[in-house]
C-alpha positions in Angstrom: 69.6 59.2 58.9 66.5 60.6 60.3 67.3 59.2 63.4 70.6 60.9 63.4 68.9 64.5 63.0 66.3 63.2 65.9 69.4 62.7 67.9 71.7 65.8 67.3 68.5 68.0 67.7 67.7 66.7 71.1 71.2 66.7 72.2 71.1 70.1 71.1 68.3 71.1 73.1 69.9 69.5 76.2 72.9 71.6 75.4 70.8 74.9 75.3 68.7 73.6 78.5 72.3 73.1 80.0 72.9 76.8 79.8 70.3 77.7 80.2 70.2 76.3 83.5 73.7 77.3 84.7 73.0 80.8 83.8 70.2 80.8 85.9 72.2 79.2 89.0 75.1 82.0 88.2 72.2 84.8 88.1 70.6 83.4 91.6 74.7 82.8 93.2 74.9 86.8 92.6 77.9 86.2 90.5 78.8 88.8 87.3 81.2 88.2 84.8 81.7 92.0 84.0 82.5 94.8 86.9 82.2 98.3 86.9 83.1 100.9 89.0 80.5 103.1 90.3 82.0 105.8 87.8 82.1 103.3 84.9 78.2 102.4 86.2 77.1 105.9 86.4 79.0 107.1 82.7 77.1 103.9 81.2 73.2 105.3 82.4 73.7 108.6 82.5 73.4 109.1 79.2 70.1 107.4 78.6 68.4 108.3 82.3 66.1 111.2 81.6 65.6 114.2 84.4 62.1 116.2 84.7 62.1 118.7 87.4 58.9 120.5 88.9 58.3 124.0 87.5 58.5 125.4 90.9 61.4 126.9 92.6 64.1 124.3 93.9 65.7 122.2 95.7 63.2 119.6 95.2 63.0 115.9 96.1 63.5 113.3 94.4 61.8 110.0 92.3 63.8 107.0 90.9 61.5 105.7 88.7 62.6 101.6 87.4 60.6 100.1 84.9 59.9 96.4 84.2 61.9 93.8 81.9 60.6 95.1 78.8 62.2 98.4 78.9 61.0 102.2 79.4 57.4 102.6 78.3 54.7 104.7 79.1 53.4 103.9 82.5 57.1 105.7 83.6 55.8 108.7 81.9 52.7 108.0 83.4 54.1 107.8 86.9 57.0 110.8 86.0 54.1 113.0 85.9 52.1 111.8 89.2 55.7 112.7 91.0 56.3 116.3 89.3 52.7 117.0 90.3 54.1 116.3 94.0 56.8 118.7 93.5 59.4 116.1 93.1 61.9 115.8 90.6 62.0 112.6 88.7 64.8 110.4 87.1 63.7 107.8 84.9 66.8 105.0 85.1 66.8 103.2 81.8 69.0 100.1 82.8 68.2 98.5 79.3 69.1 101.2 76.2 72.8 101.4 77.8 73.5 97.7 77.9 71.6 97.3 74.1 68.6 95.1 75.7 66.2 97.2 73.7 67.3 96.0 70.2 66.5 92.8 68.5 63.6 92.2 71.8 66.9 91.3 73.7 64.6 92.1 76.6 63.0 89.0 76.8 66.3 87.7 78.4 66.1 89.9 81.0 62.2 89.0 81.2 63.6 85.3 81.8 65.9 85.7 84.2 68.9 85.0 82.1 70.6 88.4 81.7 70.5 91.1 84.6 68.7 90.2 87.4 67.7 92.5 90.3 70.8 91.6 92.1 72.6 92.7 89.4 70.0 96.2 88.3 69.9 96.9 92.1 73.7 98.4 91.3 72.5 100.9 88.7 70.2 102.3 91.6 72.5 102.9 93.9 75.1 104.3 91.6 71.6 106.5 90.8 71.4 107.9 94.4 74.7 108.9 94.8 74.4 110.7 91.6 71.5 112.5 92.7 73.5 114.9 95.6 75.4 116.0 92.8 72.7 116.9 91.1 71.9 121.3 90.9 68.6 121.9 92.3 67.5 118.3 93.7 67.3 117.4 97.8 68.6 113.8 97.6 66.9 113.1 101.2 63.3 111.3 101.3 64.0 109.8 97.8 60.9 107.9 96.5 61.8 104.7 94.7 59.1 103.4 92.7 59.9 99.9 90.7 57.2 98.1 88.3 57.5 94.6 88.0 61.3 94.0 87.5 62.2 97.2 89.0 60.2 96.5 91.6 62.6 93.2 92.4 65.3 95.8 91.9 64.2 98.1 94.3 64.1 94.9 97.1 67.3 93.5 96.2 68.8 97.1 97.3 66.9 97.4 100.4 68.3 93.9 101.0 72.1 94.2 99.8 72.2 97.5 101.8 72.9 95.6 104.8 76.2 94.1 103.3 79.6 95.3 102.9 80.1 93.6 99.2 78.4 96.0 96.8 75.4 94.5 94.3 76.8 91.6 91.8 79.1 93.6 88.3 79.8 96.6 90.8 83.6 96.8 92.3 82.5 99.2 95.3 79.3 100.8 96.6 79.7 104.4 95.6 79.1 105.5 98.8 78.7 103.7 102.6 75.4 101.9 101.9 74.4 103.3 105.1 74.6 107.2 103.7 72.7 105.4 100.9 70.3 104.1 103.0 69.5 107.2 105.0 68.4 108.7 101.5 65.6 106.6 100.8 62.1 107.4 101.7 58.7 105.9 100.3 59.1 102.8 98.1 56.3 101.9 96.0 56.4 98.2 94.4 54.0 97.6 91.5 53.8 94.1 91.1 57.1 93.2 91.6 58.9 89.7 90.9 59.5 87.6 94.2 60.1 84.3 92.9 63.2 82.0 93.1 66.0 84.6 92.3 64.5 86.7 94.1 66.6 87.8 97.3 64.5 90.7 98.6 63.4 89.1 102.1 66.9 88.1 103.4 67.3 91.5 105.1 66.3 93.8 107.3 65.0 97.3 105.6 66.3 100.2 106.7 64.1 101.7 109.5 63.2 104.8 108.0 61.8 103.5 104.6 57.9 103.0 104.1 57.2 101.1 101.2 53.8 100.4 99.4 53.6 96.6 97.5 50.7 97.0 95.2 49.4 93.7 93.7 47.6 91.9 90.8 45.1 89.1 92.0 45.3 87.7 88.4 48.9 88.0 87.8 50.0 85.8 84.8 53.7 86.7 84.7 54.5 86.6 88.8 52.9 85.1 91.4 51.2 87.2 93.8 51.4 84.4 96.1 54.9 84.5 96.8 54.9 88.0 97.2 52.6 87.9 100.0 55.0 85.4 101.4 57.9 87.8 101.1 56.1 90.6 102.3 54.9 89.2 105.6 58.6 87.8 106.2 59.7 91.6 105.6 56.9 92.8 108.0 58.3 89.7 110.3 61.4 91.9 110.6 59.8 95.0 111.3 59.6 96.3 108.0 57.1 99.3 107.4 56.0 97.5 104.4 52.0 98.1 103.6 50.4 95.9 100.8 47.4 96.0 98.5 45.9 93.3 96.2 43.6 95.0 93.2 40.7 92.3 92.8 40.7 91.3 89.1 44.0 92.6 87.5 46.8 91.2 85.6 50.1 92.2 85.9 51.0 95.4 83.7 47.7 97.2 84.3 49.2 100.8 84.0 51.2 99.9 80.8 49.4 100.5 77.1 52.7 100.2 75.2 52.8 96.0 74.5 55.4 93.8 72.3 52.9 92.8 69.6 52.5 89.2 71.2 51.9 90.4 74.5 48.5 88.9 76.4 48.6 91.6 78.5 45.9 94.1 78.6 46.1 98.5 80.2 43.7 98.9 82.6 42.9 102.4 83.4 40.4 101.9 86.4 43.0 99.7 87.9 45.5 102.6 87.2 43.7 104.7 88.4 43.1 102.8 91.8 46.6 102.7 92.1 47.0 106.2 91.7 45.1 106.9 94.7 47.0 103.9 96.8 49.9 105.3 95.8 49.0 109.4 96.6 47.4 108.4 100.3 50.8 106.1 100.9 52.6 109.2 99.8 50.7 111.9 101.7 50.7 109.4 104.5 54.5 109.2 104.4 54.8 113.4 104.6 52.5 113.3 107.6 54.8 111.2 109.5 57.8 113.2 108.6 
């Protein structure tokens, strides 16, 4: 009896591992079983994205903020404040709540690469960029995109996908021609992004006018900074205007204080301050060049 239980348990584990492996392969191949039209995706997202405007006359240039795989937390509020101070309208684009990935720690499936890979989430970003054109008080040109961790992965995926006629996985069509969406993007800020096996962000040239800043954590225990440096080198070799900085002695998610109970990561205010200075200098240089 005990032997039978052991055999059944081992078979169950093997089945689970097989399913997880097939699901990872599906995500890597860019196949999604659920497809939305751009209008359906926008309707799904619009109830959860947060819009904030500076207290100055508009129209204002925009910033879209993309959280990490655990959903929107206080670091998105922090960066929203930085962008508002720079007179940008802010959209915090929540990809989790519309998909109920905020419930019962379902977000862990996102972090494990089993649900909502960056290539699929790039469709959210494309739809959000298009929606800015219809929002009052918004100048959609030179839209800033800031992505943390999974959000950085998402932003890089879109940069690559904008070169393709096919839309991101899970979208039936581009909300506007990809060349028009590409022309809308200005500065790109990538905070400790995922650059691993499922990432395809270095497979195509970035739009020539886009300038990027990638900030890595030297002691990142979640994503591999070495893989990101390799990806950045590859993108620069394709003429991407991408600047990379590694913050010494820092870990993943240094700008976020809200954590799950079992998280080993810690908020690092000194690292966040350093990153803030880098972002502000980068944006000042971008503004001066344009």
